[in-house]
C-alpha positions as CSV (number, residue, x, y, z in Angstrom):
1,M,3.4,17.2,-11.2
2,A,2.1,15.8,-7.9
3,L,-0.6,13.2,-7.9
4,S,-4.1,14.5,-7.0
5,S,-5.7,13.1,-3.8
6,Y,-8.3,11.4,-5.9
7,R,-5.6,9.5,-8.0
8,K,-3.7,8.5,-4.8
9,H,-6.8,7.1,-3.3
10,R,-7.5,5.1,-6.6
11,I,-3.9,3.7,-6.5
12,Y,-4.2,3.0,-2.8
13,L,-7.5,1.0,-3.5
14,A,-5.7,-0.9,-6.4
15,A,-2.8,-1.8,-4.2
16,T,-4.7,-2.9,-1.1
17,L,-7.2,-5.0,-3.3
18,K,-4.0,-6.5,-5.0
19,Y,-5.1,-5.3,-8.4
20,G,-2.9,-4.3,-11.2
21,L,-2.4,-0.6,-11.7
22,G,-2.9,-0.4,-15.4
23,S,-0.7,2.7,-15.7
24,K,2.7,3.3,-17.0
25,D,3.0,6.8,-15.4
26,P,6.3,6.7,-13.4
27,E,4.8,8.8,-10.5
28,E,1.9,6.6,-10.2
29,L,4.0,3.5,-10.3
30,A,6.3,4.7,-7.7
31,F,3.4,5.5,-5.3
32,Y,1.8,2.1,-6.1
33,N,5.1,0.3,-5.3
34,K,5.6,2.3,-2.0
35,I,2.3,1.2,-0.8
36,M,2.9,-2.5,-1.8
37,E,6.3,-2.4,0.1
38,E,4.6,-1.0,3.1
39,M,2.0,-3.7,3.0
40,D,4.7,-6.4,2.8
41,D,6.6,-4.8,5.6
42,M,3.4,-5.1,7.8
43,K,2.9,-8.8,7.0
44,K,6.5,-9.5,8.5
45,D,5.8,-7.8,11.8
46,T,4.1,-10.1,14.3
47,V,1.2,-8.8,16.2
48,K,0.8,-9.7,19.8
49,K,-2.8,-10.6,20.8
50,G,-4.4,-11.2,24.1
51,I,-3.3,-10.2,27.7
52,P,0.0,-11.4,29.1
53,L,-0.6,-13.6,32.0
54,R,2.8,-13.1,33.6
């Protein structure tokens, strides 16, 4: 069974606020872990700020 948009939103909020999920449902855990991995990947990428002078 697919997760509802409401449930996905709640899991997304828990992941972005670094809260525990509190669920043992494998589908919810997979979605939570996917979001956490994407957030870790974003931290590794450097962000170029400012205007290059040359």
